[in-house]
C-alpha positions, 0 to 999 in steps of 0.5 A: 500500500502507501508508504510515503504520502505528500500533503501540501498544506496552506492553512485553509480548511480544505488543507486541514481536511487533507491532513486529516485524510492523510493521517487516516491513510498513514495510520492504516498503512504505517506510512510516513507523511511529508508536509509541504508548504509553498510560499509564493512571495509574489503574493506578499509584495504590495508595491509600496514597501522598499526592498529593504523593508521587504527583505528585513520585515515582510519576507521573514514574517511570511517565512516564520508564519509558514514554519509555524504552520508546518511545525504545528501540523507536524506536532499534531500528526506526531502526537498520533504516532505518525512519522512526519517530515516537513519542507518549506519551498519558496516559489519563484514564479513556477506553478504551485501544481508543478512544484507539488508534483516535482516534490512528490516525485523527488521525495519518492512519495507514492500518494499526494493528498491535496485539498481543493477549494472547489471553485466553480464557474467564473472563479475557476476560470479566473483563479484556475485550479492547482489541485486539478492540475496536480491531478492531471499531470501527476505520475502518481495517485492524487486524492483530492479533498473537497471543502466540507460544504460541497454538495455531492451530485449523484453519479450517473454511472451508479457509483457512490461517494463515501464520506471519510468516516465510511472509508475505513469500512470500505478498505 
């Protein structure tokens, strides 16, 4: 089964749900988890700050918050007896999805568990979907975790969707 699970996290609710699902898989398979947080520093440049204030204040604050997120999540998983390592990556303009897939392959992961924000319609067109792109380009399995409030459409094929609480019985 799975031995090494990559879980990209961003602090969102769907990211937290992805960690919960990954921890269930890790316990079931005695797998190790790698938490990956990608910081796109371009999102933290506001145009009014000087290069010095960006380098001395903004960047260190953003990286400190990222490290705290990784450490807090790591501690939660380790308290459950799961082996965890973490990685913080600064994006230099690459697609987040490409960074996730590259890290998964490089670290030898055999599963990616990833939260998706569930964008639809114009939001999806304008914002894109990193999670969808990961699922399309990844050479390894990807488990997409949707927001808690996502309504499930009936499958025309007769398939059914399981709640995570029902997954234990299905495995």
